[in-house]
N, C-alpha and C positions, 0 to 999 in steps of 0.2 A: 277408170270405168266411172260412170255416172251411178246415183244413186239406185236406179231402175235395174240395176244390174247384180243386186245381191242374191240372187240364186246363183249365177254362174261363179262370182267369187266363193260362194260356200264348195260349188262343186270343185273347184280350182284349190281350194284349202286341203278339202278332203283329197282330192289326189295329191299333193303334196304332202299330206299326213304321212302317208305311206314308206316314208324314212326318204324322200330326199333323193332316192337312188334311182326312182323309176323314172324312166325315159317317157313314158307315155307310149310306148309299144308294145309293152310286156308285164299283163298282170298274171300272176297264177289265182286258182282259184280261191286260196286263201283270203288273198288282197279283196278280190271281187268282192267276198262277202262281208268284208269291212266296211263298204261302200254305201252307207246305210241314207245318207243325203241322198246319194246320186237315185239309190233304189225311190226313195219318197220322189223325184222329181220325173223320174220315168213312171211312176204309178200316177203322179197328179197330173203327166201328160197324157195317159192313157184314160184317166177319168173325164177329162174335158174334152178328147178326141179319140175314144175308142177306135180301134182299128176295125170292128164290125159294128157300126152304129145302131144297127137296126136287129133283129134277130126274129126271123119267123117259124112256123111251125105248124103242122097240119094236123087236126084229131082223125085220126084212123077209126075211133070209135067212141060214141058218148062218152062223155067223162063230167065230175065234178071236181072243180079245183079246191083247194084246202080252206078258201073262205066261201066256199057255198056256192060259189058262180055256176051255172051248167055250159058245159060246152057241148055243143050237138058233132056227132060225125060229119067231116066234112068242112067244119070253121075252121081258119086260121087264127092262131095265137101269137100276138107280138108284142115284143117290149122292146123299147130303143134303150140302149145302155146310155147313148148320148145324151137322152133327155132327163133320163135318169142321175146322169153326173152334173147336170146343171141345175138339179131340184134343192129349193133352199131348205124344204120339209126334211129332205135326207144328208144335207152338207151344211145346214147354215147359210147364213144370210151371206155371207161372203164365198157362198158357191161357185161364183165367175171368176175369181180371184185364182191364179196360179200361186198355190202354197205347199210345198212341199214337207213343210214342216207338219202336216194336217196328218202326216205318214210318220212320226215320229214319236215314239213314248217319251216319257218325262226320263227316261235314261237314255236318250237319244238312240236306241234301236228302232228297228222295223215293227211297225204296228199296223198289222194290216186291220181295216174292218170285216164286219161281218160278210160274208162271200155273196150273199143276197143283196147288200148295201152297194157293191162294187163286182159287176157280173162280165167285167170285160173278160174274165177266161172262162165263164159260165159258171155253174154252182151244182150243189149236191153230189150226186153221184155222176153226172156229166161233166164235171169240174175237168177243166183241160189238165192231161197227164203232163205235159210240158211245160206249164206254168214254169216252175223252180228255175229250168234249163233257160224258158224264154228270157228269166231276169238276168242270169248269168249273160245271156250274149249281149242283152240291151247294155248291162252295164260295161260290159266290155268294149263295145263299141263307143258310149259314151267319153271311157278313158282313153281309147286310142285316138278318137278325132280332136278331142282337148287338148290330147299331150300334141298333137301335130297341127292345131290350128294358128295360121300364120305363122309358121316358122317356129313354133312351140317344141316343146321335146324336152326340155327340162323344166326342174322346178323352179327354176329363177325366171324363166321367160313365162312361164303357166302364171306364176304370181303376178308379173307386169306383161302381161299381152299386149302386142301392139294395137289391136284393134277391139272392139266391144264383142262380147259374146252372147249377148242379149237373145236376138233372134234365135241361135243354136237351141238355147236350153229350151224355148218356148215351141219348137218345131220338131223336137224329138219324135 
């Protein structure tokens, strides 16, 4: 694999670290909880390409936002998760780079930012109740696809795949 495929290699290594006995077809819930780098890669993909890029709401009565901004009844209030995910003030100068490591703490475990910094699952009292289940589903899909990609399925084939997986990781 070329040097641009380091993310794919780390994903394959993480899948292989589950004991080498896994085929890529069945990962139980406890296995999926251990896939921290994949969790970061999925989060990073959604930061850069959120499933709902712009969210709008209509004010049903006059209101004042926490920063003092007046919102009149009938006005739309919008925010762009897409733009926020590419904002250097929020994510740093490397905000346009695909960097799953930004989601891992120094211990290598999941480190989620403030929910208002990453509004992909909404925020506050309206945060998505299915967020954790969505991550379980996304990680299981990544594990299954990576394990079966181009005849994969064994730890050995996953470590030396017959073709590059770079585009797969970036489009999840």
